[in-house]
C-alpha positions in Angstrom: 32.9 5.6 -28.3 29.2 6.2 -28.7 28.7 2.7 -29.8 30.3 1.2 -26.7 28.1 3.2 -24.3 24.9 2.2 -26.1 26.0 -1.5 -26.0 26.7 -1.3 -22.3 23.2 0.0 -21.5 21.5 -2.8 -23.3 19.3 -4.9 -20.9 19.4 -2.2 -18.2 15.7 -1.4 -18.5 14.8 -5.1 -18.3 16.7 -5.5 -15.0 14.9 -2.4 -13.6 11.6 -3.8 -14.5 12.4 -7.2 -12.9 13.5 -5.5 -9.7 10.3 -3.4 -9.7 8.1 -6.5 -10.2 9.9 -8.3 -7.4 9.5 -5.4 -5.0 5.8 -5.2 -5.9 5.3 -8.9 -5.4 6.9 -8.9 -2.0 4.8 -5.9 -1.0 1.6 -7.5 -2.1 2.4 -10.7 -0.2 3.1 -8.7 2.9 -0.3 -6.9 2.6 -2.1 -10.2 2.1 -0.4 -11.7 5.2 -1.4 -8.6 7.2 -5.0 -8.9 6.0 -5.1 -12.6 7.0 -3.7 -11.8 10.4 -6.3 -9.1 10.9 -9.1 -11.4 9.9 -7.9 -14.2 12.2 -7.6 -11.8 15.2 -11.1 -10.3 14.5 -12.5 -13.8 14.5 -10.7 -14.6 17.8 -12.1 -11.4 19.3 -15.6 -12.3 18.1 -15.4 -15.7 19.8 -14.1 -14.1 23.0 -17.0 -11.6 23.0 -19.5 -14.3 22.4 -18.0 -16.5 25.2 -18.1 -13.5 27.6 -21.8 -13.0 26.7 -22.5 -16.7 27.4 -20.6 -16.7 30.7 -22.3 -13.5 31.9 -25.7 -14.9 31.0 -25.0 -18.1 32.9 -23.8 -16.1 35.9 -26.9 -13.9 35.9 -29.1 -17.0 35.7 -27.3 -18.6 38.6 -27.5 -15.4 40.7 -31.2 -15.0 40.3 -33.2 -15.5 43.5 -34.8 -18.6 42.1 -32.0 -20.3 40.2 -33.4 -21.2 36.8 -31.8 -24.5 35.6 -33.7 -24.4 32.3 -32.1 -21.0 31.5 -28.6 -22.3 32.4 -29.2 -25.3 30.1 -30.4 -23.0 27.3 -27.3 -20.9 27.5 -25.1 -24.0 27.5 -26.9 -25.1 24.3 -26.5 -21.7 22.8 -22.8 -21.7 23.6 -22.4 -24.9 21.5 -24.1 -23.2 18.6 -22.1 -19.9 18.8 -18.6 -21.3 19.5 -16.7 -24.2 18.0 -16.5 -27.2 20.3 -17.9 -25.1 23.2 -18.6 -26.0 26.7 -20.1 -23.8 29.4 -21.0 -24.2 33.0 -20.7 -23.1 36.6 -17.9 -24.2 38.9 -17.1 -23.4 42.5 -18.7 -23.5 45.9 -22.0 -22.4 47.3 -20.9 -18.8 48.1 -18.4 -17.8 45.4 -18.6 -19.4 42.0 -17.6 -18.7 38.5 -19.3 -19.1 35.1 -17.1 -20.3 32.3 -17.2 -20.8 28.6 -14.5 -22.7 26.7 -14.1 -23.2 23.0 -11.6 -24.6 20.5 -9.1 -22.2 19.1 -5.6 -22.9 17.7 -3.2 -20.1 18.5 -1.2 -18.7 15.6 2.0 -19.0 17.7 3.9 -22.3 17.5 3.2 -24.6 20.5 7.0 -24.9 21.2 7.2 -21.3 22.5 4.4 -21.3 25.0 2.7 -24.6 25.8 1.1 -24.1 29.2 -2.6 -24.8 29.6 -4.9 -21.8 30.0 -6.2 -21.4 33.6 -10.0 -20.9 33.8 -10.6 -20.4 37.4 -10.1 -23.8 39.1 -10.4 -25.8 35.9 -7.4 -26.4 33.6 -8.2 -26.0 30.0 -6.7 -28.5 27.6 -4.3 -27.4 24.8 -6.0 -25.8 21.9 -8.9 -24.5 24.0 -9.6 -20.9 25.1 -11.6 -19.9 28.2 -13.5 -17.0 29.6 -14.4 -17.1 33.3 -16.6 -14.7 35.3 -16.6 -14.8 39.1 -19.8 -14.1 41.0 -21.3 -14.3 44.4 -24.6 -16.1 44.9 
């Protein structure tokens, strides 16, 4: 009787170890995926903050009593060095206008779910681009 119970428990510890290793591997992969998502979102927030800084600086330069075209050109150049495939500028009429900064960014979401272009004031932004627009009065 004793011999039969010892024989039935053979290999039980090995299965427990394999299950523990599998659970640990799935947990580690989940943690790595979360860290990658956090890093991607942090980079996206950094790009958005830099684009807002550029758009605000362009709006302030355009609102100055003596519009400084050299300053606006300098901020457009700075936008291209801060953001990937960036473009910055002023759009709108003589009274109300908006300063915009656009940059290339691929969303983590598949394009099949939401595939509408981003609105950036009066300008439609192409697919794969993000935009920040700041409205101002001259």
